[in-house]
The first five atom37 places (N, CA, C, CB, O) and aatype in JSON, in Angstrom:
{
  "aatype": [12, 2, 14, 10, 15, 11, 0, 14, 10, 6, 0, 16, 16, 14, 15, 1, 14, 6, 0, 13, 13, 7, 11, 9, 14, 10, 10, 7, 17, 0, 9, 0, 8, 0, 12, 5, 8, 5, 1, 13, 8, 14, 9, 6, 2, 0, 18, 11, 5, 16, 10, 16, 15, 1, 7, 1, 3, 6, 0, 10, 0, 6, 17, 15, 14, 3, 5, 1, 15, 3, 0, 0, 1, 12, 12, 16, 10, 10, 6, 6, 6, 13, 7, 17, 11, 14, 14, 0, 13, 9, 14, 16, 3, 14, 4, 10, 19, 0, 13, 17, 0, 8],
  "atom_mask": [
    [1, 1, 1, 1, 1],
    [1, 1, 1, 1, 1],
    [1, 1, 1, 1, 1],
    [1, 1, 1, 1, 1],
    [1, 1, 1, 1, 1],
    [1, 1, 1, 1, 1],
    [1, 1, 1, 1, 1],
    [1, 1, 1, 1, 1],
    [1, 1, 1, 1, 1],
    [1, 1, 1, 1, 1],
    [1, 1, 1, 1, 1],
    [1, 1, 1, 1, 1],
    [1, 1, 1, 1, 1],
    [1, 1, 1, 1, 1],
    [1, 1, 1, 1, 1],
    [1, 1, 1, 1, 1],
    [1, 1, 1, 1, 1],
    [1, 1, 1, 1, 1],
    [1, 1, 1, 1, 1],
    [1, 1, 1, 1, 1],
    [1, 1, 1, 1, 1],
    [1, 1, 1, 0, 1],
    [1, 1, 1, 1, 1],
    [1, 1, 1, 1, 1],
    [1, 1, 1, 1, 1],
    [1, 1, 1, 1, 1],
    [1, 1, 1, 1, 1],
    [1, 1, 1, 0, 1],
    [1, 1, 1, 1, 1],
    [1, 1, 1, 1, 1],
    [1, 1, 1, 1, 1],
    [1, 1, 1, 1, 1],
    [1, 1, 1, 1, 1],
    [1, 1, 1, 1, 1],
    [1, 1, 1, 1, 1],
    [1, 1, 1, 1, 1],
    [1, 1, 1, 1, 1],
    [1, 1, 1, 1, 1],
    [1, 1, 1, 1, 1],
    [1, 1, 1, 1, 1],
    [1, 1, 1, 1, 1],
    [1, 1, 1, 1, 1],
    [1, 1, 1, 1, 1],
    [1, 1, 1, 1, 1],
    [1, 1, 1, 1, 1],
    [1, 1, 1, 1, 1],
    [1, 1, 1, 1, 1],
    [1, 1, 1, 1, 1],
    [1, 1, 1, 1, 1],
    [1, 1, 1, 1, 1],
    [1, 1, 1, 1, 1],
    [1, 1, 1, 1, 1],
    [1, 1, 1, 1, 1],
    [1, 1, 1, 1, 1],
    [1, 1, 1, 0, 1],
    [1, 1, 1, 1, 1],
    [1, 1, 1, 1, 1],
    [1, 1, 1, 1, 1],
    [1, 1, 1, 1, 1],
    [1, 1, 1, 1, 1],
    [1, 1, 1, 1, 1],
    [1, 1, 1, 1, 1],
    [1, 1, 1, 1, 1],
    [1, 1, 1, 1, 1],
    [1, 1, 1, 1, 1],
    [1, 1, 1, 1, 1],
    [1, 1, 1, 1, 1],
    [1, 1, 1, 1, 1],
    [1, 1, 1, 1, 1],
    [1, 1, 1, 1, 1],
    [1, 1, 1, 1, 1],
    [1, 1, 1, 1, 1],
    [1, 1, 1, 1, 1],
    [1, 1, 1, 1, 1],
    [1, 1, 1, 1, 1],
    [1, 1, 1, 1, 1],
    [1, 1, 1, 1, 1],
    [1, 1, 1, 1, 1],
    [1, 1, 1, 1, 1],
    [1, 1, 1, 1, 1],
    [1, 1, 1, 1, 1],
    [1, 1, 1, 1, 1],
    [1, 1, 1, 0, 1],
    [1, 1, 1, 1, 1],
    [1, 1, 1, 1, 1],
    [1, 1, 1, 1, 1],
    [1, 1, 1, 1, 1],
    [1, 1, 1, 1, 1],
    [1, 1, 1, 1, 1],
    [1, 1, 1, 1, 1],
    [1, 1, 1, 1, 1],
    [1, 1, 1, 1, 1],
    [1, 1, 1, 1, 1],
    [1, 1, 1, 1, 1],
    [1, 1, 1, 1, 1],
    [1, 1, 1, 1, 1],
    [1, 1, 1, 1, 1],
    [1, 1, 1, 1, 1],
    [1, 1, 1, 1, 1],
    [1, 1, 1, 1, 1],
    [1, 1, 1, 1, 1],
    [1, 1, 1, 1, 1]
  ],
  "atom_positions": [
    [[6.28, 0.83, 17.87], [5.39, 0.64, 16.75], [6.15, -0.16, 15.68], [4.88, 2.01, 16.19], [7.26, 0.2, 15.3]],
    [[5.53, -1.23, 15.21], [6.18, -2.1, 14.23], [6.01, -1.56, 12.81], [5.62, -3.52, 14.33], [4.93, -1.09, 12.45]],
    [[7.07, -1.63, 12.01], [6.95, -1.17, 10.62], [6.14, -2.16, 9.78], [8.34, -0.97, 10.0], [6.06, -3.35, 10.11]],
    [[5.55, -1.67, 8.71], [4.85, -2.54, 7.77], [5.88, -3.41, 7.06], [4.02, -1.7, 6.75], [7.02, -3.0, 6.85]],
    [[5.47, -4.6, 6.7], [6.36, -5.52, 6.0], [6.14, -5.41, 4.49], [6.14, -6.97, 6.47], [5.0, -5.34, 4.02]],
    [[7.24, -5.39, 3.75], [7.11, -5.37, 2.29], [7.11, -6.78, 1.72], [8.24, -4.55, 1.66], [6.9, -6.96, 0.52]],
    [[7.33, -7.78, 2.57], [7.4, -9.17, 2.12], [6.15, -9.64, 1.37], [7.64, -10.06, 3.3], [6.29, -10.32, 0.35]],
    [[4.93, -9.31, 1.83], [3.77, -9.79, 1.07], [3.73, -9.26, -0.37], [2.5, -9.38, 1.77], [3.3, -9.98, -1.27]],
    [[4.17, -8.03, -0.58], [4.18, -7.49, -1.94], [5.24, -8.15, -2.81], [4.4, -5.97, -1.91], [5.04, -8.36, -4.0]],
    [[6.37, -8.47, -2.2], [7.46, -9.08, -2.97], [7.22, -10.57, -3.22], [8.77, -8.9, -2.23], [7.74, -11.12, -4.19]],
    [[6.43, -11.21, -2.37], [6.24, -12.66, -2.47], [5.1, -13.06, -3.4], [6.0, -13.23, -1.11], [5.08, -14.19, -3.9]],
    [[4.16, -12.16, -3.64], [3.02, -12.54, -4.46], [3.38, -12.48, -5.95], [1.83, -11.63, -4.17], [4.01, -11.54, -6.42]],
    [[2.96, -13.49, -6.65], [3.19, -13.55, -8.1], [1.88, -13.92, -8.78], [4.32, -14.57, -8.45], [1.03, -14.58, -8.18]],
    [[1.7, -13.51, -10.02], [0.47, -13.85, -10.74], [0.35, -15.36, -10.93], [0.44, -13.14, -12.11], [1.33, -16.06, -11.15]],
    [[-0.87, -15.84, -10.84], [-1.12, -17.25, -11.11], [-0.99, -17.48, -12.62], [-2.54, -17.69, -10.6], [-0.94, -16.53, -13.4]],
    [[-0.93, -18.72, -13.0], [-0.82, -19.03, -14.43], [-2.02, -18.5, -15.22], [-0.68, -20.53, -14.64], [-1.84, -17.92, -16.29]],
    [[-3.25, -18.7, -14.7], [-4.39, -18.14, -15.44], [-4.33, -16.61, -15.53], [-5.71, -18.56, -14.78], [-4.67, -16.03, -16.57]],
    [[-3.9, -15.95, -14.45], [-3.8, -14.49, -14.48], [-2.79, -14.04, -15.53], [-3.4, -13.95, -13.1], [-3.05, -13.1, -16.28]],
    [[-1.67, -14.7, -15.59], [-0.65, -14.36, -16.59], [-1.17, -14.64, -18.0], [0.64, -15.16, -16.34], [-0.91, -13.86, -18.92]],
    [[-1.9, -15.73, -18.16], [-2.46, -16.08, -19.48], [-3.44, -15.01, -19.95], [-3.16, -17.45, -19.42], [-3.33, -14.5, -21.07]],
    [[-4.41, -14.66, -19.08], [-5.42, -13.67, -19.46], [-4.79, -12.29, -19.69], [-6.5, -13.58, -18.39], [-5.31, -11.51, -20.48]],
    [[-3.7, -12.0, -19.01], [-3.03, -10.72, -19.18], [-2.43, -10.52, -20.56], [0.0, 0.0, 0.0], [-2.08, -9.4, -20.93]],
    [[-2.32, -11.6, -21.32], [-1.76, -11.51, -22.67], [-2.84, -11.38, -23.74], [-0.91, -12.72, -22.96], [-2.54, -11.21, -24.92]],
    [[-4.1, -11.46, -23.33], [-5.21, -11.38, -24.28], [-5.81, -9.97, -24.22], [-6.3, -12.47, -23.98], [-6.31, -9.56, -23.18]],
    [[-5.77, -9.23, -25.32], [-6.28, -7.86, -25.31], [-7.75, -7.78, -24.89], [-6.12, -7.23, -26.68], [-8.54, -8.69, -25.11]],
    [[-8.07, -6.66, -24.29], [-9.4, -6.23, -23.86], [-10.04, -7.16, -22.83], [-10.29, -6.13, -25.06], [-9.83, -6.95, -21.63]],
    [[-10.8, -8.16, -23.23], [-11.5, -8.99, -22.26], [-10.52, -9.73, -21.35], [-12.4, -10.0, -22.98], [-10.75, -9.83, -20.14]],
    [[-9.44, -10.23, -21.91], [-8.43, -10.91, -21.1], [-7.79, -9.98, -20.09], [0.0, 0.0, 0.0], [-7.53, -10.38, -18.95]],
    [[-7.53, -8.75, -20.5], [-6.96, -7.77, -19.58], [-7.9, -7.5, -18.41], [-6.64, -6.46, -20.32], [-7.46, -7.37, -17.27]],
    [[-9.19, -7.4, -18.71], [-10.18, -7.16, -17.66], [-10.22, -8.32, -16.68], [-11.57, -6.93, -18.27], [-10.3, -8.12, -15.46]],
    [[-10.17, -9.53, -17.19], [-10.18, -10.71, -16.32], [-8.9, -10.75, -15.49], [-10.32, -12.01, -17.16], [-8.95, -11.03, -14.29]],
    [[-7.76, -10.49, -16.11], [-6.48, -10.49, -15.39], [-6.47, -9.42, -14.31], [-5.31, -10.27, -16.36], [-5.95, -9.64, -13.22]],
    [[-7.05, -8.25, -14.61], [-7.11, -7.17, -13.62], [-7.97, -7.6, -12.42], [-7.68, -5.88, -14.25], [-7.6, -7.34, -11.28]],
    [[-9.09, -8.24, -12.68], [-9.95, -8.72, -11.59], [-9.22, -9.77, -10.75], [-11.26, -9.32, -12.16], [-9.35, -9.78, -9.53]],
    [[-8.47, -10.63, -11.39], [-7.7, -11.65, -10.66], [-6.59, -11.0, -9.83], [-7.1, -12.69, -11.63], [-6.32, -11.42, -8.71]],
    [[-5.95, -9.98, -10.39], [-4.91, -9.26, -9.66], [-5.51, -8.57, -8.44], [-4.21, -8.24, -10.57], [-4.92, -8.59, -7.36]],
    [[-6.65, -7.95, -8.61], [-7.32, -7.28, -7.49], [-7.63, -8.3, -6.38], [-8.61, -6.58, -7.96], [-7.44, -8.01, -5.2]],
    [[-8.11, -9.45, -6.77], [-8.42, -10.5, -5.79], [-7.15, -10.98, -5.07], [-9.12, -11.7, -6.49], [-7.2, -11.31, -3.89]],
    [[-6.03, -11.02, -5.76], [-4.77, -11.45, -5.17], [-4.23, -10.43, -4.18], [-3.74, -11.7, -6.27], [-3.7, -10.8, -3.13]],
    [[-4.36, -9.14, -4.49], [-3.81, -8.1, -3.62], [-4.77, -7.63, -2.53], [-3.41, -6.93, -4.45], [-4.35, -6.96, -1.59]],
    [[-6.04, -7.97, -2.63], [-7.03, -7.48, -1.68], [-6.7, -7.82, -0.22], [-8.38, -8.05, -2.03], [-6.78, -6.93, 0.63]],
    [[-6.33, -9.06, 0.12], [-5.99, -9.35, 1.52], [-4.77, -8.58, 2.01], [-5.75, -10.84, 1.68], [-4.72, -8.18, 3.18]],
    [[-3.79, -8.36, 1.14], [-2.59, -7.61, 1.51], [-2.97, -6.16, 1.81], [-1.51, -7.68, 0.38], [-2.54, -5.59, 2.81]],
    [[-3.77, -5.58, 0.93], [-4.2, -4.19, 1.11], [-5.0, -4.04, 2.41], [-5.04, -3.73, -0.08], [-4.81, -3.07, 3.14]],
    [[-5.88, -4.98, 2.69], [-6.68, -4.91, 3.92], [-5.8, -4.99, 5.16], [-7.71, -6.03, 3.95], [-6.05, -4.29, 6.14]],
    [[-4.78, -5.83, 5.13], [-3.87, -5.94, 6.28], [-3.12, -4.62, 6.5], [-2.86, -7.09, 6.07], [-2.98, -4.17, 7.63]],
    [[-2.65, -4.01, 5.42], [-1.97, -2.72, 5.54], [-2.92, -1.65, 6.08], [-1.4, -2.28, 4.18], [-2.55, -0.89, 6.98]],
    [[-4.13, -1.59, 5.54], [-5.09, -0.59, 5.99], [-5.45, -0.78, 7.46], [-6.36, -0.64, 5.14], [-5.62, 0.2, 8.19]],
    [[-5.57, -2.03, 7.9], [-5.88, -2.29, 9.3], [-4.76, -1.79, 10.2], [-6.11, -3.8, 9.52], [-5.03, -1.19, 11.24]],
    [[-3.52, -2.03, 9.81], [-2.38, -1.55, 10.6], [-2.34, -0.02, 10.63], [-1.08, -2.1, 10.04], [-2.14, 0.57, 11.68]],
    [[-2.52, 0.61, 9.47], [-2.49, 2.07, 9.41], [-3.62, 2.68, 10.23], [-2.58, 2.54, 7.95], [-3.42, 3.7, 10.89]],
    [[-4.79, 2.08, 10.2], [-5.93, 2.59, 10.97], [-5.67, 2.47, 12.46], [-7.2, 1.83, 10.59], [-6.04, 3.35, 13.23]],
    [[-5.04, 1.37, 12.87], [-4.78, 1.18, 14.3], [-3.73, 2.16, 14.82], [-4.31, -0.25, 14.56], [-3.71, 2.44, 16.02]],
    [[-2.88, 2.67, 13.95], [-1.84, 3.61, 14.37], [-2.39, 5.0, 14.67], [-0.77, 3.71, 13.31], [-2.12, 5.56, 15.73]],
    [[-3.13, 5.54, 13.77], [-3.58, 6.92, 13.92], [-2.53, 7.89, 13.42], [0.0, 0.0, 0.0], [-1.33, 7.67, 13.58]],
    [[-2.98, 8.96, 12.82], [-2.07, 9.95, 12.2], [-1.17, 10.63, 13.23], [-2.88, 11.0, 11.45], [0.02, 10.8, 12.98]],
    [[-1.73, 11.02, 14.37], [-0.94, 11.73, 15.38], [0.15, 10.83, 15.98], [-1.84, 12.25, 16.5], [1.27, 11.28, 16.21]],
    [[-0.18, 9.57, 16.21], [0.82, 8.62, 16.73], [1.94, 8.43, 15.71], [0.16, 7.26, 17.06], [3.11, 8.37, 16.08]],
    [[1.58, 8.33, 14.45], [2.59, 8.15, 13.4], [3.49, 9.39, 13.29], [1.9, 7.88, 12.04], [4.71, 9.25, 13.16]],
    [[2.91, 10.56, 13.36], [3.73, 11.78, 13.29], [4.68, 11.89, 14.47], [2.83, 13.01, 13.24], [5.77, 12.44, 14.33]],
    [[4.28, 11.37, 15.63], [5.15, 11.41, 16.81], [6.4, 10.54, 16.62], [4.37, 10.94, 18.03], [7.4, 10.76, 17.3]],
    [[6.34, 9.56, 15.71], [7.5, 8.7, 15.44], [8.58, 9.42, 14.64], [7.06, 7.44, 14.69], [9.75, 9.02, 14.67]],
    [[8.22, 10.47, 13.94], [9.17, 11.23, 13.13], [9.93, 12.19, 14.04], [8.45, 11.99, 11.99], [9.41, 12.61, 15.07]],
    [[11.14, 12.54, 13.67], [11.9, 13.51, 14.46], [11.23, 14.88, 14.32], [13.4, 13.57, 14.0], [10.59, 15.16, 13.31]],
    [[11.39, 15.73, 15.33], [10.7, 17.03, 15.31], [10.96, 17.86, 14.05], [11.1, 17.82, 16.5], [10.05, 18.55, 13.58]],
    [[12.17, 17.82, 13.51], [12.45, 18.62, 12.32], [11.89, 18.01, 11.04], [13.95, 18.81, 12.18], [11.88, 18.66, 10.0]],
    [[11.41, 16.76, 11.1], [10.84, 16.11, 9.93], [9.31, 16.06, 9.95], [11.38, 14.71, 9.81], [8.7, 15.66, 8.96]],
    [[8.7, 16.46, 11.06], [7.25, 16.28, 11.21], [6.43, 17.07, 10.19], [6.83, 16.69, 12.59], [5.42, 16.57, 9.69]],
    [[6.84, 18.29, 9.86], [6.05, 19.05, 8.89], [6.14, 18.4, 7.5], [6.55, 20.52, 8.83], [5.15, 18.34, 6.77]],
    [[7.34, 17.92, 7.15], [7.5, 17.22, 5.87], [6.71, 15.91, 5.87], [8.99, 16.94, 5.59], [6.08, 15.56, 4.87]],
    [[6.74, 15.2, 6.99], [5.99, 13.95, 7.09], [4.49, 14.2, 6.97], [6.3, 13.25, 8.43], [3.78, 13.42, 6.33]],
    [[4.0, 15.28, 7.56], [2.58, 15.61, 7.46], [2.19, 15.9, 6.01], [2.24, 16.81, 8.35], [1.13, 15.48, 5.55]],
    [[3.05, 16.62, 5.29], [2.79, 16.88, 3.86], [2.82, 15.59, 3.06], [3.82, 17.87, 3.3], [1.99, 15.38, 2.17]],
    [[3.79, 14.72, 3.37], [3.88, 13.44, 2.67], [2.62, 12.6, 2.92], [5.13, 12.67, 3.12], [2.1, 11.98, 2.0]],
    [[2.15, 12.59, 4.16], [0.94, 11.82, 4.48], [-0.26, 12.36, 3.72], [0.67, 11.85, 5.99], [-1.1, 11.59, 3.26]],
    [[-0.35, 13.67, 3.59], [-1.45, 14.27, 2.83], [-1.37, 13.84, 1.36], [-1.4, 15.81, 2.93], [-2.4, 13.5, 0.77]],
    [[-0.17, 13.85, 0.79], [0.0, 13.4, -0.6], [-0.34, 11.92, -0.76], [1.44, 13.65, -1.06], [-0.99, 11.53, -1.73]],
    [[0.09, 11.1, 0.2], [-0.21, 9.67, 0.12], [-1.71, 9.41, 0.22], [0.52, 8.92, 1.22], [-2.23, 8.47, -0.39]],
    [[-2.39, 10.24, 0.97], [-3.84, 10.09, 1.08], [-4.54, 10.55, -0.2], [-4.38, 10.88, 2.29], [-5.43, 9.87, -0.71]],
    [[-4.15, 11.7, -0.71], [-4.81, 12.27, -1.89], [-4.46, 11.55, -3.18], [-4.45, 13.72, -2.02], [-5.34, 11.31, -4.01]],
    [[-3.19, 11.21, -3.36], [-2.75, 10.65, -4.64], [-2.76, 9.12, -4.69], [-1.37, 11.14, -4.94], [-3.0, 8.53, -5.75]],
    [[-2.49, 8.47, -3.55], [-2.4, 7.02, -3.54], [-3.58, 6.35, -2.84], [-1.11, 6.6, -2.88], [-3.71, 5.13, -2.89]],
    [[-4.43, 7.13, -2.2], [-5.64, 6.59, -1.61], [-5.49, 5.93, -0.24], [0.0, 0.0, 0.0], [-6.4, 5.23, 0.2]],
    [[-4.37, 6.14, 0.43], [-4.2, 5.55, 1.76], [-5.01, 6.37, 2.77], [-2.69, 5.49, 2.16], [-4.76, 7.56, 2.95]],
    [[-5.96, 5.73, 3.43], [-6.77, 6.39, 4.45], [-6.79, 5.52, 5.69], [-8.21, 6.68, 3.95], [-7.34, 4.42, 5.61]],
    [[-6.26, 5.92, 6.78], [-5.41, 7.09, 7.0], [-3.97, 6.78, 6.6], [-5.47, 7.53, 8.48], [-3.56, 5.62, 6.68]],
    [[-3.21, 7.76, 6.18], [-1.83, 7.53, 5.75], [-0.86, 7.61, 6.93], [-1.43, 8.55, 4.69], [0.05, 8.44, 6.92]],
    [[-1.02, 6.76, 7.91], [-0.23, 6.82, 9.15], [1.08, 6.06, 9.01], [-1.03, 6.26, 10.34], [1.31, 5.07, 9.71]],
    [[1.93, 6.5, 8.1], [3.21, 5.85, 7.87], [4.25, 6.39, 8.84], [3.68, 6.05, 6.42], [4.24, 7.57, 9.19]],
    [[5.15, 5.51, 9.26], [6.23, 5.89, 10.17], [7.55, 5.8, 9.41], [6.25, 4.97, 11.44], [7.59, 5.22, 8.33]],
    [[8.64, 6.36, 9.95], [9.91, 6.39, 9.21], [10.46, 5.02, 8.84], [10.94, 7.12, 10.03], [11.21, 4.91, 7.87]],
    [[10.12, 3.98, 9.58], [10.68, 2.65, 9.28], [9.84, 1.85, 8.3], [10.84, 1.87, 10.56], [10.21, 0.73, 7.95]],
    [[8.71, 2.4, 7.85], [7.91, 1.71, 6.84], [8.62, 1.78, 5.49], [6.48, 2.32, 6.74], [9.16, 2.83, 5.14]],
    [[8.63, 0.68, 4.74], [9.3, 0.71, 3.43], [8.54, 1.58, 2.42], [9.45, -0.71, 2.89], [7.31, 1.59, 2.4]],
    [[9.27, 2.29, 1.59], [8.66, 3.12, 0.55], [7.86, 2.28, -0.43], [9.74, 3.91, -0.2], [6.88, 2.76, -1.0]],
    [[8.27, 1.04, -0.62], [7.54, 0.15, -1.53], [6.08, 0.06, -1.15], [8.17, -1.24, -1.54], [5.21, 0.04, -2.02]],
    [[5.8, 0.0, 0.13], [4.41, -0.08, 0.6], [3.72, 1.27, 0.42], [4.36, -0.52, 2.08], [2.61, 1.34, -0.11]],
    [[4.37, 2.33, 0.86], [3.73, 3.65, 0.81], [3.4, 4.08, -0.62], [4.65, 4.69, 1.46], [2.35, 4.68, -0.86]],
    [[4.27, 3.78, -1.57], [4.07, 4.21, -2.94], [3.48, 3.13, -3.83], [5.36, 4.67, -3.52], [3.46, 3.28, -5.05]],
    [[2.99, 2.06, -3.23], [2.34, 0.98, -3.97], [1.0, 1.52, -4.48], [2.15, -0.3, -3.09], [0.18, 1.98, -3.69]],
    [[0.8, 1.45, -5.75], [-0.44, 1.95, -6.35], [-1.52, 0.87, -6.24], [-0.23, 2.36, -7.84], [-1.83, 0.17, -7.2]],
    [[-2.08, 0.77, -5.05], [-3.07, -0.29, -4.79], [-4.39, -0.03, -5.44], [-3.28, -0.45, -3.32], [-5.31, -0.83, -5.31]]
  ]
}
């Protein structure tokens, strides 16, 4: 099973208009937020597609037996608090992706 890549999150930067609107209170912030959502949407969809294809049970099988109960609790937290559905993270996935507040 291949780990998720953190490269898309590290490589994306705000466009000049997004940065400009981000400096304007209220309406500008709303526009910048919409532009940011549009920028991250394809990345989020790619991550969700990979996580969905894995399945929770397959992901838990990647963890060592003594870590599986902790991993199951972590997956529950990632689903409830960060919105990852399904939270099928494996040990080699970067924390940057798992804790990204998408």
